MARGUVO-414022 format. One record per residue: residue in three letters; z, x, y of N, C-alpha, C, O in turn. Coordinates in steps of 0.05 Angstrom, whole numbers, plus 5000, padded with zeros to 4 digits. Atoms other than C-alpha are relative to their C-alpha. Last residue first. Layout:
<recs>
ALAZXYZXYZXYZXY
...
</recs>
This chain:
<recs>
LEU500849865020368776487199497949774978496949864958
SER503049855006368576217261499150144980496950264980
ASN503350225000373575677234498050195004496350224987
VAL501150115025379276257232498049884987496849964968
ILE500549805010378176637304499049854963496949854951
GLY502549925012378475967318497650235000495150245001
CYS502450235009384475797296497549965001496149864984
TYR500749865020387376497318499549764982499049834959
TRP502349734996385876307396499650054960497450084950
ALA503049924995388875657385497950114996495850044986
SER502349874969394575817365497649854997496149854977
PRO499050094975400075367327497550125020496750035042
CYS499849924983397775557255500849865026500949625021
GLU497949794991400275157198499250235033501250285047
ASP497550175009394174647185503650105008505249945018
ALA501950214968387975117212502749795008503549735031
PHE498749924992391175577148500249895029501849965046
ALA497550004999391175097102501450195027503750185036
SER499650274991383574907127502650044998503749955018
ARG500049894985381875717108501749705022502949735043
GLU498649794992384475737046499349975049500650035069
SER497750215012381975057021501850315023503550285041
GLU499350224975375375207056503250014996504549965017
ALA501249994972374675867011501949895025503749995039
GLU498249885003377175476944500050215036501650145054
ALA499550104997370675096960504250115003505750025020
LEU500950054972367275716958502249685015502849685038
ASN498250354995369275956903500349895025502349915040
GLY501150205001363476426897501849744989501449534976
ALA499050025031367077116880498449654991498149574968
ASP502649855010363577276955500749974967499050084952
ARG503150054994367276716978498550144984497050034968
LEU499650345019373976766955496649924998495149814981
THR501149935021373277506985499649824976498849864953
TYR502950015019371077197035500050124988497850224982
PHE503450144992376176757053498350164993496750074976
ARG499950165029382577147020497149795012495449724996
ASP499749915030381077687069499749974976498750104958
ILE501650024991380877167130499850234968499550124947
VAL500850265002387476897112496250154998495150054978
ALA500850225032389577477112499549914995499549954971
MET500749875016388277797181499349974969497249994956
THR502650085008389477077206497850264979496050224964
ARG501550095013396477277178497549944994496549914971
LYS500449845033397178027197499249674994496849664988
ASN501449915007396077617274498450164977496050214974
TRP501949975003400577137274497150164987495750104967
VAL500750125016405477577264497449844990496049914971
SER500149895021404378027309499649784972497749754958
ASP503549854999402877547365499950024971499049854954
ALA501450155013409677247342497149994999495649874984
LYS499449885029413077927363498549764987497549834966
ALA502049745011408678037424501349914956500349964934
VAL502450115008411677287445497850314993495350304992
GLN500650175016418077417430497250014998496050044977
GLN500550015020417778107465500949824976501549924955
VAL502649835011414377807518500750084985499050054968
LEU502950065014419377287521497950195000496250114984
GLN500450105018425077727529497349884987495949964968
GLU500349735017423078207580500349774968498649774950
LEU502549895001421777537625499750124979498050044963
ALA501549914980428077157614497850244997497950394978
LEU500049695022429776647545498350135048496950015064
GLY497749824992432476067593499650294985501250484985
GLU497150124985426775607563501950245002502050394984
SER500049834986420476057529503050045019504350235028
GLN498750324978419975667464501250245021502550425011
VAL497049824988414476077427501149875019500049745037
GLN497650175007409375607403503150135006505450065003
LEU498649985033403576117395501749754990501849664967
ASP502749965022398675847452502050024966502049904945
LYS501250195008404675647490498050024979498049894959
SER497950145023407876257484498949734997499049644974
LEU498149885027402376597505501149834992500249684976
LEU503350085016399476197566501150064960501749924940
GLN499250335005407176367594495849864977494949754957
ILE499449995032404177077575502049725006503249644986
LEU501049995030398476977618502049994984501549884963
ARG502350264999402476677678499250034974500149894955
GLN498850245012406277167675500049835001502049695000
GLN500749865028399777757684504249784976505049774952
GLU502550225017398077277743501450124961501350004940
ALA500250294996404677397783497449844975497249624963
THR501350094978405178177765500249664986500749584963
ILE502750225007409778447718499049885025500549855044
GLU499350174986414379067753497349774984494949814988
LEU501550064994414579687718499249785005497749744986
GLY499050134961421679787704496650025010496750195028
GLU498450124996419280037634500350055018499550265027
SER497349754987412080347637503249784996502549544996
PHE498350034962406879867616503050184995504950214978
ALA502750044985401080067561502049965024501650045047
GLY498449894974406280157514497750025014495750125003
ARG500649805003401379917448500450165015498950355016
LYS498949865025404779347445499750244996501550364985
PHE496449865000403379177517501450024985503850034991
ASP500549694972396179377520504249905001506350025005
SER499949795011396578777460499650225016498150365004
ILE497550015027399378277500499850204977501850284965
LEU497749824989394878377551502750044983504650194981
THR499249544990389778447514501249915017500550065035
TYR498649855020392777647483498250335003498850534989
ALA497749965018392277467549500750074984502950194985
GLU498649914982385577587573503449994995504550214994
LYS501649715004382277317515501650075012503850055000
LEU499249885028386176647523499950374997501750544997
GLU497949905002383476647589502350074979504050254979
SER500649724994376576717570503050065017503650285025
ARG500549735013377876187522500950245007502350404995
MET497049955008381475617569498850234989499650435001
</recs>
């Protein structure tokens, strides 16, 4: 599952960087990976056209990516200042709130 998520997050990252031209057909495998991301990020996919789903997944990914980077920064700042309990509290609070196994895995690996 981890390797599939890595592939899926690479795909959405490529999309956000503009690697996919408009009008380019998305493959069945890419569609599967987008669906995997929608589940990991808890993006509601029902009733959305594929293009809309990709946009919503990209937006949710950006939100959780930024929040992940912020908690990593806070974690290391607190830990380096000797506030281990607070650092662990930040990590735990993030894990409680974040829907994504991918981003929780990153934070839990600190």
